[in-house]
C-alpha positions as CSV (number, residue, x, y, z in Angstrom):
1,M,-40.2,15.2,-84.8
2,S,-37.5,14.6,-82.1
3,I,-34.2,13.6,-82.4
4,Q,-32.5,10.7,-80.2
5,K,-29.5,12.1,-78.7
6,P,-26.5,9.5,-78.5
7,F,-25.4,8.2,-75.1
8,L,-22.1,10.1,-74.9
9,Y,-24.5,13.2,-74.8
10,F,-25.6,12.3,-71.3
11,I,-22.0,11.2,-70.2
12,P,-21.1,14.9,-68.5
13,G,-24.4,15.1,-66.6
14,I,-24.0,11.0,-65.4
15,I,-20.4,12.2,-63.9
16,A,-21.9,15.2,-62.6
17,W,-24.3,13.7,-60.8
18,L,-21.9,10.7,-59.6
19,I,-19.0,13.2,-58.2
20,R,-21.7,15.4,-56.3
21,P,-21.6,13.5,-53.0
22,V,-17.9,13.7,-53.0
23,F,-17.6,17.1,-53.3
24,L,-20.4,17.6,-50.4
25,I,-18.6,14.8,-48.3
26,M,-14.8,17.0,-49.3
27,L,-17.1,20.3,-47.5
28,I,-18.6,18.1,-44.8
29,L,-15.0,16.5,-44.1
30,P,-12.8,20.1,-42.7
31,L,-15.7,20.8,-40.4
32,L,-15.7,17.6,-38.7
33,A,-11.8,17.6,-38.5
34,E,-12.1,21.4,-37.4
35,G,-14.7,19.8,-34.8
36,Q,-12.2,17.3,-33.6
37,I,-9.4,19.7,-33.3
38,I,-11.3,21.9,-30.8
39,K,-12.3,18.5,-29.0
40,E,-8.5,17.7,-28.4
41,D,-7.3,21.3,-27.8
42,T,-9.6,21.6,-24.9
43,I,-8.8,22.7,-21.6
44,R,-8.2,20.7,-18.5
45,S,-7.0,21.8,-14.9
46,L,-4.6,19.3,-13.2
47,T,-3.7,19.0,-9.8
48,I,-0.4,16.9,-9.3
49,E,-2.7,13.7,-8.0
50,D,-4.9,14.6,-11.2
51,A,-1.4,14.7,-13.6
52,V,-0.3,11.5,-11.7
53,S,-3.8,9.4,-12.0
54,L,-4.0,10.4,-15.6
55,A,-0.1,9.2,-16.6
56,L,-0.9,5.9,-14.9
57,D,-3.7,5.2,-17.4
58,N,-2.7,6.8,-20.3
59,N,1.0,6.5,-20.8
60,I,2.3,4.6,-23.8
61,E,5.7,3.3,-21.6
62,I,2.9,1.6,-19.2
63,K,1.2,-0.1,-21.9
64,N,3.7,-1.3,-23.8
65,T,5.3,-2.6,-20.6
66,A,1.6,-4.1,-19.7
67,L,1.4,-6.1,-23.3
68,E,5.3,-7.4,-22.7
69,R,4.0,-9.1,-19.9
70,K,1.1,-10.7,-21.2
71,K,3.3,-11.5,-24.3
72,T,5.6,-13.2,-22.0
73,E,2.4,-15.7,-20.4
74,Y,2.8,-17.5,-23.9
75,N,6.0,-18.9,-23.2
76,K,4.5,-21.2,-20.6
77,G,2.5,-22.8,-23.0
78,S,5.3,-23.1,-25.4
79,S,8.1,-24.7,-22.7
80,I,7.2,-28.5,-23.3
81,Q,9.4,-29.3,-25.8
82,I,7.3,-32.0,-27.8
83,K,8.6,-31.9,-31.1
84,P,6.1,-32.9,-34.4
85,I,4.3,-36.2,-34.4
86,R,5.9,-38.8,-36.8
87,A,3.8,-40.7,-39.6
88,E,5.1,-43.3,-42.3
89,Y,3.1,-45.2,-44.4
90,R,4.7,-48.2,-46.4
91,R,3.2,-50.3,-49.4
92,G,4.9,-52.6,-51.5
93,Q,6.4,-56.2,-51.0
94,I,8.0,-55.3,-47.1
95,N,7.6,-59.0,-45.8
96,S,6.2,-61.0,-49.0
97,Y,6.2,-61.3,-52.6
98,L,2.4,-59.5,-52.5
99,N,1.5,-55.8,-51.7
100,D,1.9,-55.5,-48.0
101,Q,1.2,-52.1,-45.9
102,W,2.3,-50.4,-43.0
103,L,1.7,-47.5,-41.0
104,E,3.7,-46.0,-38.3
105,V,3.1,-43.4,-35.9
106,Y,6.1,-42.3,-33.4
107,Q,6.4,-39.0,-31.2
108,N,9.4,-37.5,-29.2
109,F,8.6,-36.3,-26.1
110,G,11.9,-35.3,-25.6
111,S,13.1,-34.8,-22.1
112,P,10.2,-34.5,-19.5
113,L,12.7,-32.6,-16.8
114,E,13.9,-30.0,-19.5
115,S,10.4,-29.3,-20.2
116,Y,9.8,-28.9,-16.3
117,Y,12.8,-26.6,-15.5
118,N,11.5,-24.3,-18.8
119,R,8.4,-24.4,-17.5
120,K,9.5,-22.9,-14.2
121,K,11.9,-20.3,-16.1
122,A,8.7,-19.5,-17.6
123,E,6.6,-18.6,-14.9
124,H,9.7,-16.6,-13.2
125,E,9.9,-14.8,-16.1
126,I,6.1,-13.5,-16.0
127,N,7.0,-12.6,-12.7
128,A,10.1,-10.3,-13.9
129,K,7.6,-8.6,-16.1
130,E,5.0,-8.0,-13.2
131,K,8.1,-6.5,-11.4
132,E,9.0,-4.6,-14.5
133,L,5.5,-3.0,-14.8
134,K,5.3,-2.0,-11.4
135,L,8.9,-0.1,-11.7
136,T,7.6,1.5,-15.1
137,K,4.5,2.8,-13.3
138,L,7.0,4.3,-10.4
139,E,9.4,5.8,-12.9
140,I,6.4,7.5,-14.7
141,E,5.0,8.6,-11.6
142,K,8.5,10.0,-10.5
143,E,8.6,11.6,-13.8
144,T,5.3,13.2,-13.9
145,K,5.9,14.5,-10.5
146,L,9.2,15.6,-11.6
147,V,8.0,17.8,-14.6
148,Y,4.9,18.9,-12.7
149,F,6.8,21.0,-9.8
150,N,8.5,22.2,-12.7
151,W,6.0,23.6,-14.7
152,I,4.3,24.9,-11.4
153,Y,7.8,26.3,-10.5
154,L,7.9,28.4,-14.1
155,Y,4.2,29.4,-13.3
156,N,5.3,31.1,-10.5
157,K,8.1,32.6,-12.1
158,K,6.0,33.9,-14.7
159,K,4.3,35.6,-12.3
160,I,7.1,37.3,-10.6
161,I,8.5,38.5,-14.2
162,Q,4.9,40.4,-14.7
163,Q,5.2,41.8,-11.5
164,Q,8.3,43.5,-12.4
165,L,7.2,43.7,-15.8
166,E,4.5,46.2,-14.5
167,K,6.4,48.1,-12.1
168,Y,9.3,48.6,-15.0
169,K,6.6,50.1,-16.9
170,E,4.7,52.3,-14.6
171,L,9.0,53.7,-13.5
172,A,9.5,54.1,-17.5
173,R,6.4,56.3,-17.5
174,V,7.1,58.1,-14.8
175,V,10.9,58.4,-15.6
176,D,9.6,59.9,-18.6
177,I,7.2,62.2,-17.6
178,R,10.2,63.9,-15.4
179,E,12.4,64.5,-18.0
180,K,10.0,66.1,-19.8
181,M,9.4,68.5,-16.7
182,G,13.7,68.4,-16.5
183,E,13.6,66.4,-13.5
184,S,15.2,63.7,-14.8
185,D,17.9,63.2,-16.9
186,R,18.0,61.3,-20.3
187,L,20.3,58.3,-18.7
188,S,17.7,57.2,-16.4
189,K,14.6,57.5,-18.8
190,F,17.3,54.7,-21.2
191,M,18.0,52.6,-17.8
192,A,14.2,52.5,-16.9
193,Q,13.3,51.5,-20.6
194,S,16.1,49.3,-20.4
195,Q,14.8,47.3,-17.6
196,F,11.5,47.2,-19.0
197,H,12.9,45.6,-22.7
198,K,14.5,43.0,-20.5
199,A,11.6,42.1,-18.0
200,K,9.6,41.5,-21.3
201,T,12.1,39.5,-22.9
202,E,12.3,37.6,-20.0
203,L,8.9,37.1,-19.8
204,K,8.6,36.1,-23.1
205,K,11.4,33.2,-22.7
206,I,9.6,32.1,-19.5
207,R,6.5,31.3,-21.9
208,N,8.3,29.4,-24.1
209,Q,9.7,27.3,-21.3
210,T,6.1,27.0,-19.4
211,S,5.4,25.5,-22.9
212,I,8.0,22.9,-22.9
213,A,6.9,22.1,-19.7
214,E,3.4,21.4,-20.7
215,N,4.6,19.5,-23.7
216,Q,6.7,16.7,-21.2
217,L,3.7,16.3,-19.4
218,K,1.8,16.1,-22.3
219,L,3.7,13.2,-23.5
220,L,3.5,11.5,-20.1
221,L,0.0,11.8,-20.0
222,N,-0.6,11.1,-23.8
223,T,-3.1,13.6,-24.0
224,R,-3.4,16.9,-26.4
225,H,-5.7,18.7,-24.3
226,H,-4.4,22.0,-23.0
227,L,-3.2,21.6,-19.6
228,I,-3.1,24.5,-16.7
229,P,-2.8,23.9,-13.0
230,K,-6.1,23.6,-10.6
231,S,-3.6,25.9,-8.0
232,D,-0.1,27.2,-8.9
233,T,0.5,27.3,-5.2
234,L,3.7,25.7,-5.4
235,R,3.3,24.1,-1.8
236,L,6.3,21.7,-0.3
237,Y,5.7,17.6,-1.5
238,E,5.3,15.5,1.5
239,I,7.3,11.8,0.9
240,R,4.5,8.9,1.6
241,Q,6.9,7.2,3.5
242,P,9.2,8.6,6.4
243,Q,13.2,8.7,5.0
244,P,15.4,6.0,5.2
245,Q,17.1,5.4,8.1
246,T,19.4,2.3,7.5
247,N,22.2,2.4,4.9
248,D,21.0,-0.6,2.9
249,L,17.5,0.3,2.0
250,V,16.8,-0.1,-1.9
251,N,13.9,0.0,-4.0
252,P,12.3,-3.5,-3.2
253,T,10.6,-4.0,-6.6
254,L,14.4,-3.2,-8.4
255,Q,15.5,-5.5,-6.1
256,D,12.9,-8.1,-7.1
257,L,13.5,-7.5,-10.5
258,Y,17.0,-8.5,-10.4
259,E,16.4,-11.2,-8.3
260,E,13.9,-12.7,-10.9
261,K,16.1,-12.4,-13.3
262,I,18.6,-14.7,-11.1
263,N,15.8,-17.3,-10.5
264,I,15.4,-17.1,-14.7
265,N,19.2,-17.7,-15.1
266,N,19.0,-20.8,-12.4
267,Y,16.2,-22.7,-14.3
268,E,18.2,-21.9,-18.0
269,I,21.2,-23.6,-16.3
270,K,18.9,-26.3,-14.8
271,A,17.3,-26.6,-18.4
272,Q,20.2,-26.9,-20.4
273,K,22.0,-29.5,-18.2
274,A,18.9,-31.7,-19.0
275,R,19.6,-31.9,-22.4
276,Y,22.2,-34.4,-21.5
277,L,20.0,-36.9,-20.5
278,P,17.9,-39.0,-23.2
279,E,14.8,-38.1,-24.6
280,I,12.0,-40.1,-24.7
281,T,9.6,-41.4,-27.7
282,A,6.7,-43.4,-28.5
283,G,5.1,-45.2,-31.5
284,Y,2.7,-47.3,-32.7
285,F,2.1,-49.3,-35.7
286,R,0.0,-51.9,-37.9
287,Q,0.6,-53.6,-40.6
288,E,-1.1,-56.1,-43.5
289,I,1.1,-59.4,-44.6
290,N,0.1,-61.6,-47.0
291,Q,-3.2,-59.9,-47.2
292,T,-4.1,-60.4,-44.2
293,G,-4.0,-57.6,-41.8
294,G,-4.4,-57.2,-37.7
295,F,-0.9,-56.7,-37.3
296,N,0.2,-54.0,-35.2
297,G,2.1,-52.9,-31.5
298,W,3.1,-50.6,-29.6
299,M,7.1,-49.5,-29.1
300,L,9.0,-47.3,-26.5
301,G,12.5,-46.0,-26.7
302,I,14.9,-43.1,-25.6
303,S,17.5,-40.9,-28.1
304,V,20.5,-40.6,-26.1
305,P,22.7,-37.6,-27.4
306,L,26.3,-38.6,-28.4
307,W,28.1,-35.3,-29.0
308,Y,27.8,-33.2,-25.8
309,Q,30.2,-30.1,-26.9
310,S,27.3,-27.8,-27.8
311,K,25.3,-28.5,-24.9
312,K,28.3,-27.7,-22.8
313,A,28.7,-24.5,-24.4
314,A,25.2,-23.7,-23.5
315,V,25.3,-24.9,-19.9
316,Q,28.6,-22.2,-19.2
317,K,26.8,-19.5,-21.3
318,A,23.9,-19.7,-19.1
319,K,25.9,-19.7,-16.2
320,V,28.0,-16.7,-17.1
321,N,24.4,-15.0,-17.6
322,K,23.4,-16.0,-14.1
323,A,27.5,-14.1,-13.0
324,I,26.0,-11.3,-15.0
325,A,22.9,-10.8,-13.6
326,E,24.2,-11.6,-9.7
327,N,26.9,-8.8,-10.5
328,N,24.1,-6.3,-11.6
329,L,22.1,-7.1,-8.3
330,V,25.3,-6.2,-6.3
331,H,25.8,-3.1,-8.6
332,K,22.0,-1.6,-8.4
333,K,22.3,-2.2,-4.5
334,N,25.5,-0.3,-3.9
335,K,24.4,2.7,-6.2
336,Q,21.0,3.1,-5.0
337,Q,22.6,2.8,-1.6
338,T,24.5,5.9,-2.5
339,T,21.8,7.6,-4.4
340,V,19.8,7.5,-1.4
341,K,22.3,8.7,0.8
342,N,22.6,11.7,-1.2
343,L,19.4,12.7,-1.8
344,V,18.9,12.6,2.0
345,H,21.6,14.9,2.6
346,E,20.3,17.2,-0.7
347,L,16.9,16.8,1.0
348,N,18.4,18.4,4.6
349,S,20.2,21.1,2.6
350,Y,16.9,22.6,0.8
351,K,15.1,22.1,4.1
352,E,17.7,24.3,5.4
353,D,17.5,26.8,2.9
354,I,13.4,27.3,3.0
355,I,13.8,27.7,6.9
356,Y,16.1,30.4,6.5
357,F,13.9,31.8,3.4
358,H,10.5,31.7,6.0
359,E,12.5,33.1,9.2
360,S,14.6,35.8,7.0
361,A,14.4,36.4,3.5
362,L,11.2,36.4,2.3
363,N,10.1,39.2,5.2
364,E,13.5,41.0,3.5
365,F,11.7,40.8,-0.1
366,E,8.3,42.5,1.6
367,E,10.7,45.0,3.3
368,L,13.3,46.0,0.0
369,L,10.4,46.4,-2.1
370,S,8.3,48.8,0.6
371,I,11.5,50.8,1.9
372,A,13.2,51.2,-2.3
373,Q,9.3,52.5,-3.1
374,E,9.4,55.2,-0.1
375,Q,13.3,56.4,-0.5
376,Y,12.8,56.9,-4.2
377,E,9.3,58.8,-4.1
378,K,11.3,60.5,-1.7
379,E,13.8,61.1,-3.9
380,E,16.5,59.9,-1.2
381,I,17.7,57.7,-3.0
382,T,19.4,57.5,-7.1
383,Y,17.3,55.7,-9.6
384,D,20.4,52.6,-9.8
385,N,20.1,52.3,-6.3
386,Y,16.2,52.3,-6.3
387,I,16.7,49.7,-9.5
388,D,19.5,47.4,-7.5
389,L,16.7,47.2,-4.4
390,L,14.0,45.8,-6.6
391,K,16.3,43.5,-8.6
392,K,17.6,41.8,-5.2
393,A,13.9,42.1,-3.7
394,Y,12.7,39.9,-7.0
395,E,15.6,37.8,-6.6
396,I,15.5,36.6,-3.1
397,K,11.5,35.6,-4.1
398,T,12.8,33.6,-7.2
399,Q,15.3,31.9,-5.1
400,Y,12.6,30.9,-2.5
401,L,10.5,29.2,-5.6
402,E,13.6,27.7,-7.1
403,T,14.7,26.2,-3.6
404,V,11.1,24.8,-2.9
405,K,11.0,23.4,-6.6
406,N,14.6,21.8,-5.8
407,Y,13.2,20.4,-2.3
408,N,10.0,19.1,-3.7
409,Q,11.9,17.2,-6.7
410,T,14.6,15.4,-4.5
411,A,11.4,14.7,-1.9
412,V,10.2,12.7,-5.4
413,K,13.2,11.4,-6.3
414,L,14.0,10.2,-3.1
415,E,10.1,8.6,-2.6
416,F,11.0,6.7,-5.5
417,Y,13.8,4.6,-3.7
418,V,11.5,4.0,-0.4
419,N,8.1,2.9,-1.7
């Protein structure tokens, strides 16, 4: 005889069967997430041209400015200020003792001249947003190049410190052997180890600085890839256009932007003045009198403003905004002219330094390393003198790299104003 089990007996098994897919999903999700992390953490090598191209395609600021420009296009459709249509229906003893009917529909078209000026203003707002988009792209391009050159500089500086580290490591090993053989004192051993640990600490610091520069570049490029330079050679940057020869040269896009802002304020003034003019209204009516229909007609009218104080204040406000825009244009032009002049002087100064390095200092770097090594091995100089010569040699190479970086960044800033 079989015993029938109650339904509650099967509930645990049913629950286990239902939640089994949930456990499977929980097991699979981490694997999918890990695959996503690996995909996002892939290595990407970059030239400066690659970096600029990616920034122009992916940068969030550029995307938002493009959306702002698209949003401004909708202002053009809303520039015609037509108020909502109004309709009235009446039923009752309007014109007789019977229930008459009355239907009236009319529309206020506002001031046609105001709508015209608002539309022209909207067109200039679109133009201004286009200039802002172009300017944003130029600024992101400039910022990307500045960060990229700093990133390459840090890579090269890291290589120099690694060379120093290897040199001091070998030096510490040799001094340790000499001390055991009684040919060197403990002070020399201490100094050798100190230089080694100092270079080791400096290498850790430069690695952190390189990571910071990479993160700045990743933010501009809007990417999560691990970035490495395709070539870590710190070459001199060539400006796409020759250096400016006139004192009144400014970034044309920025100048166009401020001129568009003046145009916007001009049409705002005209639109506010147009509010002094009457508004046009038109309508249609149809009525029934004594249960007899067919009475209809048209009407045309104007609405004349009687209170001008608020409209006058709006015009004055628009005039002040125009004056501010004009002052901003003059100020920006003066500021850019000064900036361009200073950048040209800075670039020429760095150029002279680079010529000096190529004609003299870089040759001294190799010569100092060779002489220091030779004299130290022959015991013609003390350990302290040897360390000083090494430090001076590596300082020359580091100063050259820093000069090239400064030259490149100054050239990029100047290029921003002449393009």
